[in-house]
ROMARRO-592851 format. One line per field, with one value per residue (C-alpha): residue number from 1; x, y, z. Coordinates in nm, 3 decimals, decimal comma. Layout:
i <- [NUM ...]
east <- [X ...]
north <- [Y ...]
up <- [Z ...]
//
This chain:
i <- [1 2 3 4 5 6 7 8 9 10 11 12 13 14 15 16 17 18 19 20 21 22 23 24 25 26 27 28 29 30 31 32 33 34 35 36 37 38 39 40 41 42 43 44 45 46 47 48 49 50 51 52 53 54 55 56 57 58 59 60 61 62 63 64 65 66 67 68 69 70 71 72 73 74 75 76 77 78 79 80 81 82 83 84 85 86 87 88 89 90 91 92 93 94 95 96 97 98 99 100 101 102 103 104 105 106 107 108 109 110 111 112 113 114 115 116 117 118 119 120 121 122 123 124 125 126 127 128 129 130 131 132 133 134 135 136 137 138 139 140 141 142 143 144 145 146 147 148 149 150 151 152 153 154 155 156 157 158 159 160 161 162 163 164 165 166 167 168 169 170 171 172 173 174 175 176 177 178 179 180 181 182 183 184 185 186 187 188 189 190 191 192 193 194 195 196 197 198 199 200 201 202 203 204 205 206 207 208 209 210 211 212 213 214 215 216 217 218 219 220 221 222 223 224 225 226 227 228 229 230 231 232 233 234 235 236 237 238 239 240 241 242 243 244 245 246]
east <- [0,003 0,126 0,155 0,031 0,384 0,488 0,192 0,257 0,631 0,546 0,297 0,557 0,792 0,521 0,477 0,857 0,869 0,579 0,748 1,068 0,892 0,853 0,594 0,348 0,213 -0,031 -0,107 -0,365 -0,469 -0,805 -1,028 -1,002 -0,683 -0,851 -1,163 -0,937 -1,093 -0,797 -0,769 -0,542 -0,696 -0,696 -0,509 -0,320 -0,526 -0,288 -0,399 -0,161 -0,224 0,004 0,161 0,068 0,274 0,393 0,415 0,155 0,265 0,628 0,518 0,299 0,569 0,835 0,608 0,534 0,904 0,994 0,720 0,828 1,179 1,055 0,818 0,737 0,440 0,229 0,011 -0,135 -0,421 -0,550 -0,894 -1,010 -1,273 -1,351 -1,081 -0,804 -0,601 -0,606 -0,316 -0,400 -0,114 -0,136 0,178 0,302 0,203 -0,157 -0,145 -0,337 -0,203 -0,419 -0,226 -0,453 -0,293 -0,504 -0,446 -0,394 -0,726 -0,944 -0,803 -1,113 -1,297 -1,510 -1,727 -1,488 -1,282 -0,944 -0,659 -0,420 -0,045 0,070 -0,073 -0,386 -0,702 -0,940 -1,283 -1,554 -1,762 -2,123 -2,373 -2,599 -2,919 -2,845 -2,927 -3,140 -3,229 -2,954 -2,990 -3,365 -3,338 -3,056 -3,266 -3,548 -3,296 -3,121 -3,462 -3,561 -3,237 -3,242 -3,578 -3,455 -3,149 -3,356 -3,597 -3,301 -3,148 -2,829 -2,795 -2,465 -2,593 -2,910 -2,703 -2,498 -2,804 -2,975 -2,662 -2,651 -3,025 -2,952 -2,671 -2,908 -3,148 -2,848 -2,731 -3,087 -3,103 -2,773 -2,871 -3,189 -2,993 -2,727 -2,460 -2,182 -2,311 -1,990 -1,864 -2,096 -1,894 -2,196 -2,400 -2,287 -2,440 -2,793 -3,040 -3,197 -3,522 -3,347 -3,153 -3,343 -3,577 -3,292 -3,073 -3,362 -3,412 -3,068 -3,054 -2,920 -2,898 -2,846 -3,178 -3,473 -3,733 -3,490 -3,373 -3,737 -3,802 -3,501 -3,610 -3,953 -3,822 -3,542 -3,793 -4,031 -3,745 -3,658 -4,005 -4,035 -3,707 -3,820 -4,143 -3,936 -3,781 -4,032 -4,378 -4,551 -4,264 -4,273 -4,648 -4,579 -4,310 -4,506 -4,707 -4,398 -4,183 -4,442 -4,516 -4,158 -4,153 -4,402]
north <- [-0,006 0,341 0,630 0,980 1,104 0,863 0,980 1,345 1,306 1,126 1,395 1,663 1,472 1,449 1,833 1,878 1,652 1,833 2,178 2,046 1,911 2,176 1,960 2,013 2,370 2,317 2,082 2,043 1,833 1,671 1,475 1,477 1,681 1,961 1,954 1,973 1,641 1,397 1,120 0,822 0,626 0,903 0,837 1,079 1,234 1,452 1,627 1,757 1,998 1,900 2,162 2,196 1,987 1,749 1,376 1,255 0,897 0,984 1,213 0,932 0,679 0,902 0,965 0,600 0,508 0,779 0,668 0,302 0,410 0,620 0,375 0,012 -0,043 -0,353 -0,282 -0,012 0,045 0,309 0,489 0,745 1,005 1,372 1,382 1,288 0,981 0,849 0,614 0,444 0,295 0,064 0,088 -0,219 -0,019 -0,019 0,352 0,438 0,702 0,862 1,060 1,228 1,378 1,654 1,799 2,172 2,268 2,017 2,075 2,146 2,060 1,752 1,874 1,775 2,057 2,145 2,288 2,450 2,397 2,600 2,713 2,883 2,757 2,588 2,735 2,661 2,377 2,456 2,329 2,074 1,908 1,549 1,285 1,018 0,830 0,576 0,476 0,455 0,221 0,017 -0,020 -0,207 -0,411 -0,536 -0,612 -0,829 -1,014 -1,059 -1,224 -1,467 -1,552 -1,644 -1,844 -2,036 -2,106 -1,898 -1,743 -1,568 -1,406 -1,302 -1,148 -0,945 -0,821 -0,725 -0,524 -0,360 -0,260 -0,117 0,084 0,245 0,340 0,497 0,679 0,830 0,927 1,103 1,282 1,401 1,534 1,691 1,449 1,300 0,960 0,843 0,526 0,590 0,902 1,085 0,792 0,822 1,169 1,042 1,081 0,777 0,843 0,758 0,442 0,275 0,064 0,002 -0,144 -0,361 -0,502 -0,649 -1,026 -1,182 -1,535 -1,670 -1,870 -1,875 -1,717 -1,447 -1,356 -1,308 -1,090 -0,884 -0,840 -0,722 -0,484 -0,347 -0,305 -0,110 0,125 0,156 0,256 0,506 0,670 0,684 0,849 1,134 1,197 1,101 1,022 0,935 0,687 0,532 0,477 0,312 0,093 -0,021 -0,304 -0,465 -0,424 -0,526 -0,845 -0,968 -1,309 -1,504]
up <- [0,004 -0,092 0,151 0,114 0,136 -0,152 -0,363 -0,313 -0,391 -0,708 -0,808 -0,755 -0,990 -1,249 -1,234 -1,254 -1,557 -1,717 -1,669 -1,826 -2,126 -2,399 -2,565 -2,270 -2,274 -1,988 -1,699 -1,435 -1,138 -1,170 -0,932 -0,559 -0,567 -0,757 -0,515 -0,210 -0,107 -0,118 0,142 0,198 -0,088 -0,357 -0,678 -0,911 -1,191 -1,417 -1,733 -1,985 -2,279 -2,573 -2,786 -3,156 -3,408 -3,134 -3,229 -3,000 -2,999 -2,923 -2,636 -2,480 -2,532 -2,371 -2,063 -2,037 -2,041 -1,781 -1,547 -1,574 -1,479 -1,200 -1,027 -1,051 -1,271 -1,258 -1,550 -1,776 -2,024 -2,251 -2,279 -2,519 -2,405 -2,459 -2,743 -2,503 -2,449 -2,098 -1,993 -1,671 -1,465 -1,175 -0,952 -0,745 -0,444 -0,567 -0,646 -0,966 -1,192 -1,469 -1,726 -1,986 -2,298 -2,460 -2,802 -2,755 -2,900 -2,719 -2,368 -2,158 -1,830 -1,841 -1,554 -1,291 -1,121 -1,267 -1,068 -1,321 -1,241 -1,531 -1,875 -1,977 -1,806 -2,040 -2,125 -1,869 -1,977 -2,059 -1,809 -1,982 -1,869 -1,763 -2,027 -1,863 -2,178 -2,159 -1,798 -1,833 -2,139 -1,991 -1,673 -1,835 -2,051 -1,738 -1,575 -1,862 -1,864 -1,486 -1,542 -1,802 -1,597 -1,292 -1,493 -1,654 -1,310 -1,392 -1,056 -1,111 -1,427 -1,252 -0,974 -1,225 -1,412 -1,075 -0,985 -1,321 -1,281 -0,937 -1,093 -1,337 -1,053 -0,861 -1,174 -1,231 -0,863 -0,881 -1,201 -1,037 -0,742 -0,951 -0,823 -1,025 -1,141 -1,291 -1,122 -0,831 -0,721 -0,594 -0,474 -0,111 -0,105 -0,195 0,101 0,273 0,087 -0,246 -0,114 0,169 -0,065 -0,313 -0,025 0,103 -0,250 -0,270 -0,286 0,032 -0,117 -0,469 -0,441 -0,684 -0,450 -0,309 -0,656 -0,770 -0,463 -0,533 -0,902 -0,811 -0,546 -0,754 -1,056 -0,837 -0,729 -1,095 -1,198 -0,902 -1,017 -1,390 -1,278 -1,128 -1,455 -1,729 -1,583 -1,913 -1,996 -1,648 -1,706 -2,050 -1,901 -1,596 -1,748 -1,899 -1,579 -1,340 -1,531 -1,504 -1,342 -1,118]
//
């Protein structure tokens, strides 16, 4: 397990490396460090704005090689989002490091706070109304597949589908409360009125009758949440969702 001192020291080295790299024209801390909410479990989120005409692949490769020389890396993978490349590292100490590389003309806030270290602050992201369409549709999809899995005796698949259904309910509740739904980051801030029934709906055993009970209870919580967002759609979905299972 890494220590806070080790994490802070490594972050300082990342900042020094970015300042020394002419190909990096701006960098910022993201996540809990930018919010002033770090604790002993926080990782490092480090965003870099890449200078025009830079060979993107060479830059990412150089930073990867430097980090591997600086700290012992267990594994790494890439994600592409918001026009940036996110290279995610897992250190042997279990510290996670997210390095995001942004083309100079796409560097921006994604809704999370940014704490600029150097460079020009990006434009403030426009506030958009939350899009509930996908979690609503994925909710009934997972409910249907949970029903099929229980009926077929596939208890582990059923448990996974029920968990996915519950995740959509939590996502919708977070969006309604203007909390961050990504990876459940805002779920702990939901009031008990939003979570008590959902908690009671969790299956306590991977047995037929208990899984059916969990499906019906979670489906009710799902419909109640959809009604908060789109009452007419909730009414249209109710006959199908309420008819799931015995």
